[in-house]
N, C-alpha and C positions, 0 to 999 in steps of 0.2 A: 554501287552498294548503297541502299538505303541508310540515312544516318543512324537510326536505330541500330542496325547490324555493325556498324563501327565501333559502336558504343558497346556492344555485347563483346565484340572481338576484343575490344581493348581490354576489358575485365578479366578475358581468357588471358591474354597475353601478360597480364598483370600477375594473375595467380600462377601461373607456369613460371615467369621470372623467379618468385618468391619460393617456388618449389625447387628450382634449379639452386639456388643460393643454399636452401637447406641442405640438397645434396652435396654440392661442392665444398661446403663447411665441414663436412665428415672426412674430409682429407686434408693433409697438411702437405701443403706444396714441396718444400723441400725434401720430404720423404716419400711423396707419391711416386708411384713406378711410373717412368717416363721412357720414351723413346723418339729417334727423329723420323720425320716422314720421309718418304722418297723424293728425288728432285730437289733437295735443299728446300722444301716447305717448312721447314721450322719443326719445333718440337712440339708432342702430344703427351698428354699424361692420361692415366686412368681416371681422374677426375673428369677430364674432357669428355671421355667415352662414355661414363657415367651419366654424366648432365645430359649429354646428347640422348641417350637412351630413354631418359624420364622426359625430355622435352617431346620428342617424337611420339613416344604413348601417349601422353596428356594433350598434345595438340592435335596430331591426325587422328586421335580417338573421338575428340569433340567436333573435328572437323573433316571427316574422311573425305569429302570432295576435293578438299585444297591440296595443291601440290607441296612437294617438299624439297627445300633447297639448304643444304647445312655443310658447313665445313668438315665436320666429321663424319659425314654419310656419304656413301658411294653416290655418285650423280645419276640422274635416270633423264631421259628425254621426255618421260611421262610428264614433267611437271610443265612443258611447254606447250602441254593439250588444256591446261587448268586456267581457269579466268583468275582463280586466286592461288595464291603461293606463299607458303610460310618460308621466311628468309631467316637462318637461324646462326649465329655462332655461339656455341655453348659456352666457351671461355675466350673472349677477347683479352689478350695479353697474357697469352699462357706463359711466357718468360716471366712476366710479373709475379704469377701465382706460383710458379717454381721456385721463385726468390723468397717466398713468404710475404710480399708486399700487398699492399691493399687496393691496388689501383687497376686490378682485373675486373672484367664485367661480362654480364650475360646479355646479348644484344639478340632481340627477338622482333621479327616484322612481319607484316602481312602486305603483300603486293597485290595490286588489282590492276590486270592489262597493264604492266609496266611501272604503275605508280604506287608506292606506298601509301597505305591509307590507315594503319594502326602500327604502332610501334612501343616497345618498351625497352629500355637499357636500365640494368640492375646492377648495382656495385654492394653485394652483400655484406663485405666487411667494415664498408663505409655507410652501410645502410640507406643508399641513395638510390630511390626508385623514379626514374625519369621517363614520362609517357607522353603519349599523344595519339589522337584520333583525327582524321582529316577534318578541318573546318571546325575543331573542338577546342583548339589552342594546346599549347604544351605546358608541362607540370612538371614539377620536382616534388615529390613526397605529397602530391594532392594540391600543392601552392603554384598558381601560375608563375611561369617565367619569361621574360622577354630578352632578346638578344640586345647587343651593344648598338646604339646609333651611331658610333663614330664612324665618321667619312674621311679621316686624314690617315694616311698610312706611316708616315714618320711618327714614330712613338707609340704607334698601335702596338697592344699584346698580342703576340702570335704565337699559336701551338703548330709547332712543325718540327720534323727530323733535320739534323743539321744539312744533308744533302740538298735539300729544297732551298737552301741559300746559296747555291753555287752559282756563280756569276754568268754561267753560260743561260742561266734561266730567265735573267732580269736583263735586257737589251739596254735601259737607261740606266743601271747599276741598281745593286741589292739594295732594298730599303732599310732605312734605319729603324727597324721595329726592336720592341722590347722580347725576347727570344724566351719561349718555353717549351716544355715537351712532358708528354705522358705515353706510357707505353701502349695503353689500349687506344685504338683509333676511335671506337665508339665511345671511349669518355671524353677525348677531345671534340667530339663534335657536341655532346651534350653540355660541355663545360661553356661553349661558345654560344649554345642556345640559352644557358642559363644567365649569359651576361657577364661571368665570370672574367673571360678573355675576349677581345674583340674579332678574333679570326682564326682560322686554322686552314692549312694547306697539305695536301700531299699529292706530288707530282708524278708520283709513280702510278701505273695501273693498279688499282685498288679491287679487291674482292668485294663481292656485292655483301656477304655476309658480315663484313666489316662495318659497313657504311649505310646500310638499307635503314635500320632503325633511328640512327642518329640523322640521317636526312629528313626525314618526316618531322623529328622533333623540333631541328632547326627551323624548317619552314613555319611549322605552326607557332614559332616563337618570335615570327616576324624577320627572319634572315633569309637571305638568297643563297643557293648551292647550284655549283654545276661543275662539269668536269673541268679539266685545266685549260681547255680552250673555249669556256664559255658554253658549252653545249648542256642541255638539257641531262639529267641523270634519269636513265631508265633501267628498269629491274626484271629481272627472271630471262635474262639473255641467254642465248644457247651457250655461248661461253660466259660463264657468269663473274666477268669484270668489267669495272668503267674506267674511263680514263684519267684517272686523279680527282681530286676533289678540291675546291675552292667555298669555302662558305665564310660568310660575314654578313653584317647588316648591309641593305642596298646600295649605299653610297660607297662604304669601304670594298664591297665586293666589286663594284665596277672599277675602282682605282687598282685594286689587285690585279684583276686581269688586264688593265693596262699596262701595269708594270711588268707583268709576264708576256707583253706584245701580242695578247690576244683580245684587247678590249679595242 
């Protein structure tokens, strides 16, 4: 994709993210109609579905030749035939939304032949728009951001859910990090890109729509990303999951993988 196309696509994502925020904020999380997805896949609300409809109409209307992968749409193998595909989580952190908190996000990305090339993560309640296009750097509300350059694991600030610290994951012992957590996986990735935290990990298989946008924002902010074994993250897979995520600056990323027995 030419660089000018990436810039144009990024503008499209930023506009769509703001439109999604306007729709989501017409709902009140605690009172929004909600139900549970089959197979214990978590809750969904009428706000998720309304945002999904707006994003699909706006994005595929502007780029009808792009594929579509969203948490709240029925998946289709047709996306596998497209060079470029939208990867969308209409509301990442639905439980946070239901609780009336402010840490849920819209996560929107474009992947080209398996690699994310444009991305936006928007937290409408906080007014925070993270964005990136390949080769163009990462930004928060149009201000450049950079990931932490820390390369020591002891004392590092890490975003991760409690099960990731289970001793079985750390052959040499659980690291003495400063533990933090945010419900939205997309927001966790963006916070590391911003440099507010040193690293994030999730050792469970991760849905592409949760991580695609944040993955590019991290890389453009100077961080490294991989799956839990150190492999490259690729997107628009037939089954849209990857084998966990490890994200940090280059030195710390290497140390984390070594601690997990994957370095």
